[in-house]
C-alpha positions, -999 to 999 in steps of 0.1 A, spaced: 274 708 -475 292 741 -477 308 736 -443 324 703 -454 332 712 -490 368 722 -482 373 690 -463 359 668 -491 382 687 -516 412 679 -494 402 642 -493 398 641 -531 433 656 -535 448 631 -510 430 603 -529 445 614 -562 480 615 -546 476 580 -532 464 568 -566 496 581 -582 517 566 -554 501 531 -559 510 534 -596 547 539 -587 566 506 -588 591 520 -563 564 523 -536 557 485 -538 593 478 -530 584 485 -494 555 461 -486 545 478 -454 544 513 -470 524 499 -500 499 482 -476 494 514 -456 488 535 -488 464 509 -502 445 508 -470 441 546 -469 432 546 -506 404 521 -500 391 541 -470 388 573 -491 375 558 -524 338 556 -514 339 591 -500 356 606 -531 332 587 -554 302 600 -536 317 636 -536 323 635 -574 288 622 -579 274 650 -558 294 676 -578 282 661 -611 246 661 -599 249 698 -589 263 707 -623 236 688 -641 209 704 -619 221 739 -627 221 731 -665 186 717 -663 173 748 -645 188 770 -671 170 750 -698 137 747 -679 122 780 -693 126 766 -729 115 731 -721 93 722 -690 107 686 -690 140 701 -677 122 715 -647 112 680 -636 147 667 -643 161 695 -621 139 685 -592 150 648 -596 186 659 -595 180 681 -565 166 651 -546 195 630 -557 219 657 -544 201 656 -510 205 618 -509 242 621 -517 247 648 -490 232 625 -464 254 597 -476 285 619 -474 277 630 -439 275 593 -429 308 585 -447 325 614 -429 317 601 -394 350 593 -378 357 556 -378 363 536 -347 401 533 -348 398 497 -336 375 486 -364 403 468 -383 414 449 -352 408 412 -344 387 404 -313 391 386 -280 356 375 -269 349 360 -234 317 342 -224 310 336 -187 281 317 -171 262 338 -147 230 334 -126 212 302 -132 236 274 -123 240 246 -148 214 261 -171 235 293 -173 265 273 -182 246 255 -210 234 289 -223 270 302 -222 279 272 -244 251 281 -268 264 317 -270 299 305 -277 286 282 -304 266 312 -318 297 333 -321 317 306 -336 290 299 -362 288 337 -369 325 338 -375 323 308 -398 296 325 -419 319 354 -424 349 333 -432 367 344 -400 392 323 -382 386 313 -345 408 300 -318 396 289 -284 422 302 -261 408 289 -228 376 272 -216 362 255 -185 336 229 -193 310 217 -168 298 182 -162 267 185 -185 287 201 -214 281 237 -204 307 263 -202 317 281 -170 339 304 -190 356 305 -224 379 329 -242 381 329 -280 402 349 -305 384 358 -337 403 370 -367 387 385 -398 419 382 -419 438 409 -437 420 412 -470 414 449 -467 380 447 -451 370 456 -416 381 435 -387 360 413 -364 358 441 -338 337 463 -362 309 438 -359 314 421 -325 320 452 -305 282 455 -299 279 421 -282 293 430 -248 269 428 -218 246 405 -200 226 381 -222 194 367 -207 177 334 -217 142 322 -210 135 286 -217 128 252 -201 162 239 -189 172 203 -197 174 198 -159 138 209 -154 115 179 -148 81 198 -147 84 218 -179 87 252 -162 104 281 -179 135 294 -161 154 327 -166 192 327 -164 220 348 -178 255 347 -192 280 375 -196 299 384 -228 330 406 -228 344 418 -261 378 435 -265 399 445 -295 430 424 -296 461 444 -288 494 440 -305 525 438 -283 535 472 -295 502 487 -284 503 474 -249 537 467 -233 537 446 -201 565 450 -177 577 417 -162 579 433 -128 541 442 -130 529 406 -133 528 376 -110 528 342 -128 514 311 -111 513 276 -125 489 249 -117 476 216 -130 449 218 -157 415 206 -148 384 193 -167 347 189 -159 341 184 -122 376 196 -114 395 164 -123 430 167 -135 435 164 -172 472 160 -171 500 153 -146 521 184 -152 517 220 -139 511 234 -174 482 258 -167 491 294 -161 475 322 -141 488 358 -146 480 386 -122 486 421 -134 496 438 -101 489 475 -110 453 468 -121 445 435 -103 434 419 -136 437 381 -135 439 359 -166 444 321 -166 448 297 -195 450 259 -195 440 247 -230 476 244 -244 498 215 -235 528 235 -224 533 261 -198 550 285 -222 521 283 -247 495 289 -220 516 319 -208 516 334 -243 479 329 -246 472 345 -212 494 375 -222 473 380 -253 441 382 -233 458 404 -207 469 429 -234 434 430 -248 419 437 -213 445 464 -206 438 481 -239 400 479 -233 404 493 -198 426 522 -210 401 531 -237 372 528 -213 389 553 -190 396 576 -219 359 575 -229 347 581 -194 369 612 -191 358 624 -226 321 625 -218 298 610 -192 270 611 -217 287 584 -239 277 558 -213 241 560 -226 252 552 -261 253 518 -278 290 517 -283 298 524 -246 269 505 -230 274 496 -193 284 460 -195 266 453 -162 232 459 -179 211 433 -196 215 439 -233 196 411 -249 169 384 -242 166 351 -259 131 337 -254 130 302 -267 93 294 -262 83 324 -284 114 320 -307 120 357 -299 152 377 -298 151 411 -283 179 437 -280 169 462 -253 194 489 -263 177 497 -296 143 481 -292 151 454 -318 128 424 -318 125 395 -342 110 360 -341 139 340 -356 158 330 -325 164 296 -339 184 312 -368 201 338 -346 214 312 -321 227 293 -352 249 322 -360 226 344 -381 234 376 -362 237 402 -389 203 417 -387 207 423 -349 242 437 -353 230 459 -382 204 475 -360 230 482 -333 255 496 -359 227 519 -373 219 532 -339 256 538 -332 259 558 -365 228 579 -357 243 587 -322 275 598 -338 257 619 -364 237 636 -335 270 645 -319 278 665 -351 
């Protein structure tokens, strides 16, 4: 703890200054400033509380050791306090791990059918419902930006915005960032007449939602095409060219939206998705340049790899990145994802701690 003591003392001093600032009525005259201060204060509070507890445990341990020669009971108390200090040191190391700067952001999540034809589209629909139910369990708001439905009610592709709100807690990205990759399903498809188990897959892409100030898009860098919205089987769902396809010329990224009734609304939604993709691409490039080893870690897993298997006959859910396995697939597919995500978040934290 010696090597981080000065850092902890600095954070405690900053925390005290923020506390004084929050008590100043003048600070609250500027809502944005007050919100920024309150956010930083909330971030530092658990660190400072653990630091103070660690300091107090150290003082109590020293006093107990000084009294131990006179009363053996103090020797046992000193050992208990030493163990407590060790636990607090481990907690402080974890609290000091740098936060993902995007953890407070909302999320753009895309689900795409992959190999397996109609069964893959039906599985993609199940995944979308799983994430919508997960968001509902957490009290998050969801907005389906775009979707293409197949004839049997499956989903060829869908894009949804997930907002965790602004109550001071972490954003949707802090939990959903681990979901990107290829998800595989093993089950008897509804289209299977002989009861055989089939394997198919769907892809999930998760991106932190970017604000317009984070990613600026030059009008000269995009090509906008309009077309008629279509429903299952390709039939037209309206008689106006309201659907929008945006091509970002420098990167080749293509985004289309058709869920809204007006061309302007679809364009705005498509730009939201484009900004998120551009932010994700820029951060991926930065990560790749920073260290090739990060590709092997949970938070930067190669999205072309299979990350999870949903085995319906065995009611088994398996995440291959961390070796997680449980037999409650029926609950997970209904939105009870926290245990899976907790395992991934724990592995992510351990990887960061190993980096030092």
